[in-house]
Residue frames as a rotation matrix with the C-alpha (Angstrom) as fourth column:
MET 1
0.395 0.626 -0.673 -8.87
0.044 0.718 0.694 12.69
0.918 -0.304 0.256 -27.68
GLU 2
0.342 -0.190 0.920 -8.68
-0.876 -0.418 0.240 12.90
0.339 -0.888 -0.310 -23.89
LYS 3
-0.568 -0.592 -0.572 -6.45
-0.251 0.787 -0.564 10.42
0.784 -0.177 -0.595 -22.09
ARG 4
0.614 0.779 -0.129 -8.25
-0.173 0.293 0.940 8.27
0.770 -0.555 0.314 -19.53
GLY 5
-0.218 -0.651 0.727 -6.84
-0.892 -0.169 -0.419 8.42
0.396 -0.740 -0.544 -16.04
VAL 6
-0.161 0.101 -0.982 -6.49
0.219 0.974 0.064 5.31
0.963 -0.204 -0.179 -13.92
PHE 7
-0.183 0.224 0.957 -8.27
-0.872 -0.487 -0.053 5.51
0.455 -0.844 0.284 -10.58
LEU 8
-0.040 0.051 -0.998 -7.64
0.047 0.998 0.049 2.38
0.998 -0.045 -0.042 -8.50
ALA 9
-0.796 -0.523 -0.303 -6.98
0.296 0.100 -0.950 3.58
0.527 -0.846 0.076 -4.97
SER 10
0.298 0.947 -0.121 -10.38
0.733 -0.146 0.664 5.12
0.611 -0.287 -0.738 -4.11
ASN 11
0.474 -0.259 -0.842 -8.28
0.591 -0.615 0.522 8.00
-0.653 -0.745 -0.139 -2.79
SER 12
0.983 -0.003 0.183 -7.44
0.143 -0.612 -0.778 11.04
0.114 0.791 -0.601 -4.90
ALA 13
0.541 -0.838 0.076 -4.05
-0.773 -0.460 0.438 11.57
-0.332 -0.295 -0.896 -3.26
LEU 14
-0.074 -0.563 0.823 -2.94
-0.094 0.825 0.557 8.00
-0.993 -0.036 -0.114 -3.96
ASP 15
0.593 0.333 0.733 -4.37
0.678 0.284 -0.678 8.12
-0.434 0.899 -0.057 -7.46
PHE 16
0.939 -0.312 -0.146 -2.40
-0.344 -0.877 -0.336 11.34
-0.023 0.366 -0.930 -7.99
LEU 17
0.098 -0.935 0.341 0.79
-0.664 0.194 0.722 9.53
-0.741 -0.297 -0.602 -6.93
ASN 18
-0.060 -0.059 0.996 -0.08
0.336 0.939 0.076 6.74
-0.940 0.339 -0.036 -9.35
THR 19
0.910 0.309 -0.276 0.00
-0.126 -0.428 -0.895 9.10
-0.394 0.849 -0.351 -12.35
GLU 20
0.155 -0.896 -0.417 3.63
-0.930 0.011 -0.368 8.02
0.334 0.445 -0.831 -12.62
TRP 21
0.810 0.175 0.560 4.48
-0.390 0.873 0.292 4.33
-0.437 -0.455 0.776 -12.59
PRO 22
-0.226 -0.968 0.106 7.52
-0.604 0.225 0.765 2.10
-0.764 0.109 -0.635 -13.15
THR 23
0.883 0.344 -0.319 7.98
-0.462 0.523 -0.716 0.19
-0.080 0.780 0.621 -16.38
PRO 24
0.710 -0.656 0.255 10.70
0.602 0.754 0.261 -2.25
-0.364 -0.032 0.931 -17.43
SER 25
0.122 -0.691 0.712 12.39
0.861 -0.283 -0.423 0.56
0.494 0.665 0.560 -19.35
GLY 26
-0.856 -0.440 0.273 12.07
0.249 -0.811 -0.529 3.27
0.454 -0.385 0.804 -16.68
LYS 27
-0.608 0.694 -0.387 8.99
0.340 -0.214 -0.916 5.28
-0.718 -0.688 -0.106 -15.77
GLU 28
-0.465 0.597 0.654 5.77
0.722 -0.172 0.670 6.21
0.512 0.784 -0.351 -17.51
ASP 29
-0.835 0.163 -0.526 4.12
0.248 -0.742 -0.622 9.55
-0.492 -0.650 0.579 -16.74
PHE 30
0.033 0.933 0.358 0.45
0.972 0.053 -0.227 10.31
-0.231 0.356 -0.906 -17.39
PHE 31
0.727 0.213 -0.653 1.30
0.228 -0.972 -0.064 14.01
-0.648 -0.103 -0.755 -17.11
GLU 32
-0.142 -0.757 0.638 2.96
0.957 0.060 0.285 15.09
-0.254 0.651 0.716 -20.35
THR 33
-0.594 0.048 0.803 1.19
0.386 -0.858 0.337 18.42
0.706 0.511 0.491 -20.86
ASP 34
-0.906 0.366 0.212 -0.86
-0.408 -0.622 -0.668 20.97
-0.113 -0.692 0.713 -18.94
GLN 35
-0.109 0.929 -0.354 -3.94
-0.905 0.055 0.422 19.51
0.412 0.367 0.834 -20.63
ASP 36
-0.202 -0.031 -0.979 -3.10
0.102 0.993 -0.053 16.02
0.974 -0.111 -0.198 -19.30
VAL 37
-0.946 -0.165 -0.280 -2.98
0.295 -0.071 -0.953 17.40
0.137 -0.984 0.116 -15.75
PHE 38
-0.669 0.743 0.008 -6.23
-0.724 -0.649 -0.233 19.30
-0.168 -0.161 0.973 -16.22
SER 39
-0.068 0.617 -0.784 -7.87
-0.618 0.591 0.519 16.24
0.783 0.520 0.341 -17.78
TRP 40
-0.515 -0.183 -0.838 -6.84
0.423 0.795 -0.434 14.10
0.745 -0.578 -0.332 -14.79
LEU 41
-0.986 0.152 -0.070 -8.11
-0.019 -0.520 -0.854 16.74
-0.166 -0.841 0.515 -12.34
ARG 42
-0.369 0.899 -0.237 -11.44
-0.918 -0.311 0.247 16.89
0.148 0.309 0.940 -14.19
GLN 43
-0.057 0.330 -0.942 -11.78
-0.259 0.907 0.333 13.09
0.964 0.263 0.034 -14.24
ALA 44
-0.675 -0.276 -0.685 -10.96
0.547 0.436 -0.715 12.96
0.496 -0.857 -0.144 -10.51
GLY 45
0.423 0.906 -0.015 -13.62
0.740 -0.336 0.583 15.59
0.523 -0.257 -0.813 -9.82
LEU 46
0.145 -0.493 -0.858 -11.00
0.857 -0.371 0.358 18.07
-0.495 -0.787 0.369 -8.61
ALA 47
-0.659 -0.349 0.667 -11.08
0.680 -0.656 0.328 20.70
0.323 0.669 0.669 -11.37
SER 48
-0.817 0.348 -0.460 -12.58
0.019 -0.781 -0.625 24.07
-0.576 -0.519 0.631 -10.49
LYS 49
0.044 0.931 0.362 -16.22
0.753 0.208 -0.625 24.41
-0.657 0.300 -0.691 -11.49
GLY 50
0.829 0.428 -0.359 -16.69
0.092 -0.738 -0.668 26.34
-0.551 0.521 -0.652 -14.71
VAL 51
-0.027 -0.894 -0.447 -13.09
-0.745 -0.280 0.605 25.95
-0.666 0.350 -0.659 -15.90
GLU 52
0.874 0.469 0.128 -13.15
-0.237 0.641 -0.730 24.17
-0.424 0.607 0.671 -19.22
GLU 53
0.713 -0.684 0.152 -9.55
0.533 0.388 -0.752 24.43
0.456 0.617 0.641 -20.40
VAL 54
0.560 -0.634 -0.533 -6.09
0.337 -0.413 0.846 25.65
-0.756 -0.654 -0.018 -19.44
ARG 55
0.844 -0.401 -0.356 -3.64
-0.533 -0.559 -0.635 27.80
0.055 0.726 -0.686 -21.32
PRO 56
0.860 -0.503 -0.085 -0.71
0.498 0.864 -0.070 25.55
0.108 0.018 0.994 -22.30
THR 57
0.689 -0.644 0.332 2.19
-0.602 -0.764 -0.231 27.38
0.403 -0.040 -0.915 -20.62
GLY 58
-0.004 -0.677 -0.736 3.72
0.112 0.731 -0.674 24.39
0.994 -0.085 0.073 -18.84
ALA 59
-0.513 -0.205 0.834 3.10
-0.692 -0.477 -0.542 25.91
0.509 -0.855 0.103 -15.40
LEU 60
0.481 0.765 0.428 0.36
-0.877 0.409 0.254 23.43
0.019 -0.497 0.868 -14.43
LEU 61
0.751 -0.282 -0.598 2.50
0.014 0.911 -0.413 20.50
0.661 0.302 0.688 -15.57
ARG 62
-0.320 -0.942 0.100 5.52
-0.042 -0.092 -0.995 21.73
0.946 -0.323 -0.010 -13.57
ALA 63
-0.311 0.272 0.911 3.40
-0.913 -0.352 -0.207 22.35
0.265 -0.896 0.357 -10.47
ALA 64
0.754 0.657 -0.002 1.73
-0.640 0.734 0.227 18.92
0.151 -0.170 0.974 -10.65
ARG 65
0.496 -0.645 -0.581 5.03
0.199 0.736 -0.647 17.11
0.845 0.206 0.494 -11.09
ALA 66
-0.517 -0.698 0.496 6.63
-0.310 -0.388 -0.868 19.06
0.798 -0.602 -0.016 -8.22
LEU 67
0.045 0.633 0.773 3.69
-0.995 -0.045 0.095 18.31
0.095 -0.773 0.627 -5.93
ARG 68
0.881 0.289 -0.374 3.74
-0.310 0.951 0.006 14.64
0.358 0.111 0.927 -6.86
PHE 69
0.058 -0.950 -0.308 7.51
0.132 0.313 -0.940 14.44
0.990 0.014 0.144 -6.26
SER 70
-0.550 -0.241 0.800 7.16
-0.652 -0.474 -0.592 16.09
0.522 -0.847 0.103 -2.85
PHE 71
0.408 0.805 0.430 4.25
-0.913 0.352 0.207 13.86
0.015 -0.477 0.879 -1.88
ALA 72
0.762 -0.176 -0.623 6.12
-0.061 0.939 -0.339 10.72
0.645 0.297 0.704 -3.04
LYS 73
-0.335 -0.940 0.066 9.19
-0.088 -0.038 -0.995 11.72
0.938 -0.339 -0.070 -0.99
ARG 74
-0.346 0.280 0.895 7.06
-0.919 -0.291 -0.265 12.23
0.187 -0.915 0.358 2.12
CYS 75
0.760 0.648 -0.051 5.40
-0.635 0.758 0.150 8.85
0.136 -0.081 0.987 1.62
GLU 76
0.403 -0.708 -0.580 8.81
0.109 0.666 -0.738 7.22
0.909 0.234 0.346 1.21
TYR 77
-0.556 -0.590 0.585 10.05
-0.478 -0.350 -0.806 8.85
0.680 -0.728 -0.088 4.44
LEU 78
0.110 0.692 0.714 7.02
-0.992 0.119 0.038 7.52
-0.059 -0.712 0.700 6.28
ARG 79
0.806 0.211 -0.553 7.49
-0.358 0.918 -0.171 4.07
0.472 0.336 0.815 4.76
VAL 80
0.092 -0.872 -0.481 11.04
0.309 0.484 -0.819 3.79
0.947 -0.073 0.314 6.09
GLY 81
0.503 0.245 -0.829 10.16
0.837 0.102 0.538 5.35
0.216 -0.964 -0.154 9.44
MET 82
-0.657 -0.741 0.140 11.88
0.696 -0.667 -0.267 8.71
0.292 -0.078 0.953 9.03
HIS 83
-0.012 0.614 -0.789 10.48
0.703 -0.556 -0.443 11.79
-0.711 -0.560 -0.425 10.71
ILE 84
0.012 0.115 0.993 9.17
0.868 -0.495 0.047 14.55
0.497 0.861 -0.106 8.50
VAL 85
-0.500 -0.216 -0.839 10.16
0.639 -0.746 -0.189 18.06
-0.585 -0.630 0.511 9.46
THR 86
0.288 0.663 0.691 7.69
0.915 -0.404 0.006 20.72
0.283 0.631 -0.723 8.42
ILE 87
-0.788 -0.532 -0.310 8.84
0.583 -0.807 -0.095 24.30
-0.200 -0.255 0.946 8.16
GLN 88
0.345 0.938 -0.032 6.14
0.906 -0.341 -0.252 26.88
-0.247 0.058 -0.967 8.62
CYS 89
-0.632 -0.476 0.612 6.42
0.653 -0.752 0.089 30.17
0.418 0.456 0.786 6.81
ALA 90
-0.513 0.415 -0.751 5.14
0.516 -0.550 -0.657 33.32
-0.686 -0.725 0.068 8.49
């Protein structure tokens, strides 16, 4: 059975951040498997057309968590008024 994502922000980027949330005992993470990430992307309308499933290697899960962490850090820097330095690769 597919997990149902929570979409409250009317903004995919903010909804992506909200796939992890605080609980009294720590944190809860919607993304537990590659399939969870793909399911969320499909529900958000962001999955590639024609792709029906992903091979469970863990790569999609690791990439989604890394992106979310990076995005959350950047949001936190902005919240506290820190400047964000962007390094461009050639």
